[in-house]
N, C-alpha and C positions, 0 to 999 in steps of 0.2 A: 513273155510270161514265164514264171518260174515257181516250182513247187519244191520246198525243202523241208527237212525234218531235223530237229535237234537230236532225235533218237538214233538215226542212221544216215549215212551219206550215200550218194549215188553208187550203186553196186555193192554197198556194204551189207553187213549182217544185221538183220532185224533182231533186236533184243527179245529174248524169250518172254518177257512181260507182255508183249503184244501178240502172243501166239497161244495155241491150245495147250502148251506146256506151262503157260504163265497165267495171267489174269484175263487173257483174251480181250483186251481193250484196245481201242485204236490209238496209234501213236499221234504225237502232236505234229502239226504241219504249219508252215508259213507260206503265204501266197503273195507274190509280188508281180508287178508288171501287167496287171489285167488291163486290157484296152478300155479306154474311157467310154466307148460306145457299147460295151457289153451289157446285155440285159439279164443274163443269168450265167451261173457256173454249173458244171457237172463234174463229179468226181467218181471215177470207176476204178476199183482195184480188182485185179484178176491174176490168176496163176495159169500160164499156158503150158506148164510142164507136167500135167497130170498124166499118169500112164493111160494109154488108150484102152487098156483092158478094164480100167475102172470107169472111164468116161470116154466114149468114142470120139468126142470132139477135142479131147485133151485139155479142156479148159474148166476152171473153177472160178466162179465169180464171188469175190469176198466182200465187196461193198459197192453199192450203187446209191449215189445221192444226186438229185437233180433239183433245178430251180433254186440253187443257192444264190443269195444276193451277190451281185458283182463286186460289192465293197467288202466281201469277206476276206480278211487278211490272215486270220489265225483259226486253226481248228485245235482246240485243246485236247490234251491227252484225256481219254475216257469220256469225251463229250462229242456227241454227234453234231456235225455242223448244222447251221440253219439251212433249211431246205426240206425236200421231200425224200424220204427213205425209200429206195427201191428194194427189190427182193434179191437176195444172194442165192447161190446154188442150193444151199440147205433150206431154202424156203423162208428164212427170217428176214425181216426188214431192218437189218442192223449190220454193223461190222462183224465179220467172222475172221478171226486171226489165222495166220498160216499154220498148217498142220500136215506137212507133206508125208505121204505114206511110205516113201521108198528111198529118197535121196534128197540132196539140196535142190530146192526149186527157186525160181525167180518170181517175184511179186511186183507187179507193175501198178503204180498209183498214177492214174492218168487224169489230168485236169483239162477241161475244155471251157472256153469262153464262147458263149452263144449270142446271137443277135436277137434272141427271143426267149420267152418263157415256154416251157414244154407243157402241152395240154395232156398230161398223164396223171394217173392217180397213184397214191401211195401203193407200193408193192409192184410197180412196173418192173419188168425184167431188164437186164442189160440190153438184150436184143431190141426190146421195145424202145428203150431210151436212145440207143444208137440209131434206130430207124427214124425216130422223131427229130433228132438233131442233125440228120443228114442234110447238107446244104446250108446249115446255119452256124457252122463252126468258124469263128473269126480268129481264134488263137488256141494253141494247145501246147502242153508240155507233159513231162512224166518224170517220176522218180522211181527207180527200181531198187529193191532190196532183195536180199537172199536169205533163205532160212533152211536149216536141216535139223530134224529132231535129234535130240541127244541119244546116244547109244545106250541101251539098257543092259 
């Protein structure tokens, strides 16, 4: 399984359009190689580089989407994928773009193929989604991008 974006490559810089300094919209993605027996997809985007003085766990969840149809092949720029929106760290059930407070951060877009649909409601947290999919992941991949705010 593979997750790619026409906006940035693996380890590349995420364009500011998709951040708090731009339009704060989700980048476009393409999905390939989903196992034929997958029942649903999960997309989680997070930043593990948050200063522990701001968040003790050092993590910020930017996007949680679950119960995406397994035949999803594209996620359009500015469009939430089909599925159920989970809750990001800021409490919103939508994409929240990169906005690092201190330096360049890494942003991981993780895609999981599951052997079941998750019995969770809209607004479920990343932790709830991860617990529900435990033991049901049949394939996974990720795309990592980097971003640092412009100096003012």
